[in-house]
N, C-alpha and C positions, 0 to 999 in steps of 0.2 A: 375522581369520579367513581362512584360506587357502581359495580356491575349489577345488572338486573338478574333477578332470580329466575333462571330457566325460561319457561314459556309464560310466566305470569305477566298479565297486562296491567299497566298502571291504571289507577282509578280515573285519572284525568282523560284517558282515551275513551271516548264514548262514541261508538259507531252505530248506536241504536237508530238514528235517523238517516243513516246512509242508504244509498241505493246501489245495489250490486250491479256492476256492468253499465253504469250510467253513461260513460263515454265510449264504450266499446263500439257502437255503430259508427260513430264519427271517426274513430281510429281505423276501423276496418275499411272505410270509404277511401281515405286518402293518405295513409301512412304506411311506409314500409320500414320496419325496424331492422336495422343491421347492427350486429355486434362487432366492433372493431377489435383487433388484437391490440394489446397494450402498447406495443411500439408504434402502431399507427395512430392510436388515440393521443399519443404525445405529439405527433406531427399535425394531426387534425383534431384539435380540442373541442370544436363546436360543429353543429350540423351545418352551419353556413360554410365553414372551412371545407368540409367534406363535399358539399354540393358545388361550391366554386371550383374545386379541383376536378370533380367529375365533369362539370360543364366544359372546362378547358380540354380535358381528355376527349370528350365526345366530339367537340368541334374539331380537334386535330384529326380524329378518326374520319370524320366526314370529309374534311379537306383531303386527306390521304386517299380516300375512296374516289373522290372526284378526279384527283390527279391520275390515279391508276386507270380509270375508265376513259379518260381523255387521251391516253397514250396507247390504248389497245388497238386503235384503228390505224396506227402509223406503221 
């Protein structure tokens, strides 16, 4: 494969009809972008994998909190 020349854009890339920031409002409403370290990206290769693991961790934290609060009065 031939390497592209510096900053030159190929002729087939035509962004003249593009709209800058078209999806920005939608992204700002409901997405949090998190950059994973490479070692974690190998363990959690998809958004679903990350979210599933975080849900398990959050549930374990909630349960741990309930257990602590129920033993305080004893």
